[in-house]
C-alpha positions as CSV (number, residue, x, y, z in Angstrom):
1,X,-3.8,-41.3,-24.0
2,X,-2.5,-38.2,-22.1
3,X,1.2,-38.0,-21.5
4,X,1.9,-38.2,-17.7
5,X,3.2,-35.0,-16.2
6,X,6.6,-36.1,-14.9
7,X,7.2,-32.8,-13.1
8,X,3.8,-32.6,-11.3
9,X,5.2,-33.5,-7.8
10,X,8.4,-31.4,-8.2
11,X,6.3,-28.3,-9.1
12,X,4.0,-28.8,-6.2
13,X,7.0,-29.1,-3.8
14,X,8.4,-25.8,-5.1
15,X,5.0,-23.9,-5.1
16,X,4.4,-24.9,-1.5
17,X,7.8,-23.9,-0.2
18,X,9.4,-27.4,0.2
19,X,12.5,-26.2,-1.5
20,X,15.0,-28.7,-0.2
21,X,12.6,-31.5,-1.0
22,X,12.3,-30.2,-4.5
23,X,16.1,-30.2,-4.9
24,X,16.3,-33.7,-3.3
25,X,13.6,-35.1,-5.6
26,X,14.8,-33.5,-8.9
27,X,16.4,-36.5,-10.5
28,X,13.3,-37.4,-12.6
29,X,13.9,-40.0,-15.2
30,X,12.5,-39.9,-18.8
31,X,12.4,-36.1,-19.2
32,X,12.6,-34.6,-22.7
33,X,14.7,-31.5,-23.4
34,X,11.9,-29.0,-22.5
35,X,10.9,-30.8,-19.3
36,X,14.6,-31.1,-18.3
37,X,15.0,-27.3,-18.8
38,X,11.9,-26.7,-16.7
39,X,13.2,-29.1,-14.0
40,X,16.5,-27.1,-13.9
41,X,14.6,-23.8,-13.5
42,X,12.7,-25.2,-10.6
43,X,15.9,-26.6,-8.9
44,X,17.8,-23.3,-9.3
45,X,14.8,-21.2,-8.1
46,X,14.6,-23.6,-5.1
47,X,18.3,-22.8,-4.3
48,X,17.5,-19.1,-4.6
49,X,14.6,-19.5,-2.2
50,X,17.0,-21.1,0.3
51,X,19.4,-18.1,-0.1
52,X,22.1,-20.1,-2.1
53,X,22.6,-17.3,-4.6
54,X,26.2,-17.8,-5.3
55,X,25.7,-21.5,-6.1
56,X,23.2,-20.5,-8.8
57,X,25.5,-17.8,-10.2
58,X,28.5,-20.2,-10.4
59,X,26.6,-23.2,-11.9
60,X,24.7,-21.4,-14.7
61,X,27.2,-20.4,-17.4
62,X,26.8,-18.2,-20.4
63,X,25.9,-21.1,-22.7
64,X,22.8,-22.0,-20.7
65,X,19.3,-21.6,-22.0
66,X,17.5,-18.2,-21.7
67,X,15.3,-19.5,-18.9
68,X,18.3,-20.4,-16.8
69,X,20.1,-17.1,-17.6
70,X,17.0,-15.3,-16.3
71,X,17.1,-17.3,-13.1
72,X,20.8,-16.4,-12.8
73,X,19.8,-12.7,-13.2
74,X,17.4,-13.1,-10.2
75,X,20.2,-14.5,-8.1
76,X,22.5,-11.6,-9.1
77,X,19.8,-9.1,-8.2
78,X,19.3,-10.7,-4.8
79,X,23.0,-10.7,-4.0
80,X,22.9,-6.9,-4.2
81,X,24.0,-6.3,-7.8
82,X,20.7,-4.6,-8.5
83,X,21.8,-2.1,-11.1
84,X,23.7,-4.7,-13.2
85,X,20.9,-7.2,-13.0
86,X,18.2,-4.7,-14.0
87,X,20.4,-3.3,-16.8
88,X,20.8,-6.8,-18.3
89,X,17.2,-7.6,-17.7
90,X,16.0,-4.5,-19.7
91,X,18.5,-5.3,-22.5
92,X,17.2,-8.9,-22.8
93,X,13.5,-7.9,-22.6
94,X,14.0,-5.6,-25.6
95,X,15.6,-8.4,-27.6
96,X,12.9,-9.7,-30.0
97,X,14.6,-13.2,-30.0
98,X,14.3,-13.8,-26.3
99,X,12.2,-11.0,-24.8
100,X,9.0,-13.1,-24.8
101,X,10.5,-16.0,-22.9
102,X,8.0,-16.7,-20.1
103,X,10.7,-17.3,-17.4
104,X,12.5,-14.1,-18.4
105,X,9.1,-12.2,-18.1
106,X,8.5,-14.0,-14.7
107,X,11.9,-12.9,-13.4
108,X,11.2,-9.4,-14.7
109,X,7.9,-9.3,-12.7
110,X,9.6,-10.6,-9.6
111,X,12.5,-8.1,-9.7
112,X,10.3,-5.1,-10.5
113,X,7.9,-6.2,-7.8
114,X,10.8,-6.2,-5.3
115,X,11.6,-2.7,-6.6
116,X,7.9,-1.8,-5.9
117,X,7.7,-0.7,-9.5
118,X,4.4,-2.5,-10.1
119,X,3.6,-0.8,-13.4
120,X,6.9,-1.9,-14.8
121,X,6.4,-5.4,-13.5
122,X,2.9,-5.6,-15.1
123,X,4.3,-4.4,-18.4
124,X,6.1,-7.7,-18.7
125,X,3.6,-10.1,-16.9
126,X,0.1,-8.8,-17.7
127,X,-0.4,-10.8,-20.9
128,X,0.1,-14.0,-18.8
129,X,0.5,-17.2,-20.8
130,X,1.5,-19.4,-17.9
131,X,-0.1,-20.0,-14.5
132,X,3.1,-18.8,-12.9
133,X,2.7,-15.4,-14.6
134,X,-1.0,-15.1,-13.7
135,X,-0.2,-16.1,-10.1
136,X,2.5,-13.3,-10.0
137,X,-0.1,-10.9,-11.5
138,X,-2.4,-11.8,-8.6
139,X,0.4,-11.0,-6.1
140,X,1.2,-7.7,-7.8
141,X,-2.4,-6.5,-7.9
142,X,-2.8,-7.4,-4.3
143,X,0.2,-5.3,-3.4
144,X,-1.4,-2.5,-5.4
145,X,-4.6,-3.0,-3.3
146,X,-6.5,-3.9,-6.4
147,X,-8.3,-7.1,-5.5
148,X,-10.7,-6.5,-8.4
149,X,-7.9,-7.0,-10.9
150,X,-6.5,-9.8,-8.9
151,X,-9.9,-11.6,-9.1
152,X,-9.8,-11.3,-12.9
153,X,-6.4,-13.0,-13.0
154,X,-7.7,-15.7,-10.7
155,X,-10.7,-16.4,-12.9
156,X,-8.3,-16.9,-15.9
157,X,-6.3,-19.4,-13.8
158,X,-9.5,-21.2,-12.7
159,X,-10.6,-21.5,-16.4
160,X,-7.2,-23.0,-17.2
161,X,-6.9,-25.4,-14.3
162,X,-9.1,-24.9,-11.2
163,X,-7.4,-27.6,-9.2
164,X,-3.8,-26.5,-9.9
165,X,-1.8,-25.8,-6.8
166,X,-0.9,-22.3,-8.0
167,X,-4.6,-21.6,-8.7
168,X,-5.5,-22.7,-5.2
169,X,-2.7,-20.6,-3.7
170,X,-3.8,-17.5,-5.6
171,X,-7.4,-18.2,-4.4
172,X,-6.2,-18.3,-0.8
173,X,-4.1,-15.0,-1.2
174,X,-7.2,-13.2,-2.6
175,X,-9.5,-14.6,0.1
176,X,-7.2,-13.3,2.8
177,X,-7.0,-9.9,1.1
178,X,-10.8,-9.7,0.8
179,X,-11.3,-10.9,4.4
180,X,-14.6,-11.5,6.1
181,X,-16.2,-14.8,5.4
182,X,-13.5,-15.5,2.8
183,X,-10.9,-16.1,5.5
184,X,-12.5,-19.5,6.4
185,X,-12.3,-20.5,2.7
186,X,-8.6,-19.6,2.6
187,X,-8.0,-21.6,5.8
188,X,-9.6,-24.7,4.2
189,X,-7.3,-24.3,1.2
190,X,-4.2,-24.3,3.4
191,X,-5.7,-27.2,5.5
192,X,-6.1,-29.2,2.3
193,X,-2.5,-28.6,1.3
194,X,-1.4,-29.7,4.8
195,X,-3.2,-33.0,4.4
196,X,-1.9,-33.7,0.9
197,X,1.7,-32.5,1.0
198,X,4.6,-32.2,3.4
199,X,3.9,-29.5,6.0
200,X,6.0,-26.4,5.0
201,X,6.6,-23.0,6.6
202,X,4.5,-21.4,3.8
203,X,1.5,-23.6,4.5
204,X,1.9,-23.1,8.3
205,X,2.1,-19.3,7.8
206,X,-0.9,-19.4,5.6
207,X,-3.0,-21.2,8.2
208,X,-1.6,-18.9,11.0
209,X,-2.6,-15.7,9.1
210,X,-6.1,-17.1,8.7
211,X,-6.3,-17.9,12.4
212,X,-5.2,-14.4,13.3
213,X,-7.9,-12.9,11.1
214,X,-10.4,-15.2,12.8
215,X,-9.2,-14.1,16.3
216,X,-7.6,-17.5,17.1
217,X,-4.2,-16.2,18.2
218,X,-3.3,-19.2,20.4
219,X,-3.7,-21.6,17.4
220,X,-1.8,-19.1,15.2
221,X,1.1,-19.0,17.7
222,X,1.3,-22.9,17.8
223,X,1.4,-23.0,13.9
224,X,4.0,-20.2,13.8
225,X,6.3,-21.9,16.4
226,X,6.2,-25.0,14.3
227,X,7.1,-23.0,11.2
228,X,10.0,-21.4,13.2
229,X,11.3,-24.8,14.1
230,X,11.6,-25.5,10.3
231,X,13.4,-22.2,9.5
232,X,14.4,-20.0,12.4
233,X,15.3,-17.1,10.0
234,X,12.2,-17.1,7.8
235,X,11.1,-13.4,7.6
236,X,7.3,-14.1,7.3
237,X,7.3,-16.4,10.2
238,X,9.1,-13.9,12.4
239,X,6.9,-11.0,11.2
240,X,3.7,-13.0,11.9
241,X,5.0,-14.1,15.3
242,X,5.6,-10.4,16.2
243,X,2.0,-9.5,15.3
244,X,0.6,-12.6,17.0
245,X,2.5,-12.0,20.2
246,X,1.4,-8.4,20.3
247,X,-2.2,-9.6,20.2
248,X,-1.5,-12.2,22.9
249,X,0.1,-9.5,25.1
250,X,3.5,-11.4,25.0
251,X,6.9,-9.9,24.5
252,X,7.9,-9.8,20.8
253,X,11.3,-8.0,21.0
254,X,13.3,-11.1,20.5
255,X,11.5,-12.0,17.2
256,X,11.8,-8.4,16.1
257,X,15.6,-8.3,16.8
258,X,15.9,-11.6,14.8
259,X,14.0,-10.1,11.9
260,X,16.0,-6.9,12.0
261,X,19.3,-8.8,12.0
262,X,18.5,-11.3,9.3
263,X,16.2,-9.2,7.1
264,X,16.9,-5.5,7.7
265,X,14.9,-4.5,4.6
266,X,11.7,-6.3,5.6
267,X,8.7,-4.0,5.5
268,X,7.9,-4.5,9.2
269,X,11.5,-3.4,10.1
270,X,11.4,-0.4,7.8
271,X,7.9,0.7,9.0
272,X,8.9,0.4,12.7
273,X,12.1,2.4,12.0
274,X,10.1,5.1,10.2
275,X,7.6,5.3,13.1
276,X,10.5,5.6,15.6
277,X,12.0,8.4,13.6
278,X,8.7,10.2,13.4
279,X,8.3,9.8,17.2
280,X,11.8,11.2,17.8
281,X,11.1,14.2,15.6
282,X,7.8,14.8,17.4
283,X,9.6,14.7,20.8
284,X,12.2,17.2,19.6
285,X,9.6,19.5,18.2
286,X,7.9,19.9,21.6
287,X,11.1,19.8,23.7
């Protein structure tokens, strides 16, 4: 008889962006030591997703397991201590005793993806071993505009567990990247999540992006405003609202200012600033 997966619901809450619900429902009875360690990783990664970096740093001490130390490194990196976090990360990855730890490799992939050093990220994630690592590989390859390699990673995930939430999410990400008739398939994946689990900003944004690709900007706006009511500072919601409002011919400056204030490093803020600089230089050149 198969052992029940006691962390099934907790994992799904985390994967779909219901971070506070994951934290609130983390007191799972009957966990063995390995499952308890995985539970703690999910909880602390949820706190990181909510921006509570200092809480994670203060609660994980030097005696904690490697997987938790790795999560602490991610929190340190996101607080701005990038050099220190990357230095420690490289040191740990080169340690034969802990370098192959899947959570450490996952954190390495996340950090180097943030750094836009995709080759370095893949150096630590490409061998996979867990669905989390394969899903991160899909994200990295899509950022590199290599949907062919992302598809290979997805196929590995489908062979492992086709119905797994991460596999379905990765499928939706790839469908959106490929576009065309695949957008409808991605929309149906997010719709299925919406019917099975609590509605989260991540799911609402996923549906909204699909709607925009299909030209349904009014429906996208409705979904994004619902997402905004759940988290008024979520960068993807704000960015998607800016794009949606431009297509609807509505003012988007308020959303852009919110994004600029709360997430000054967001790609949309940086690309807009770059475009403005180029425009200013062009004006000066002809003045």
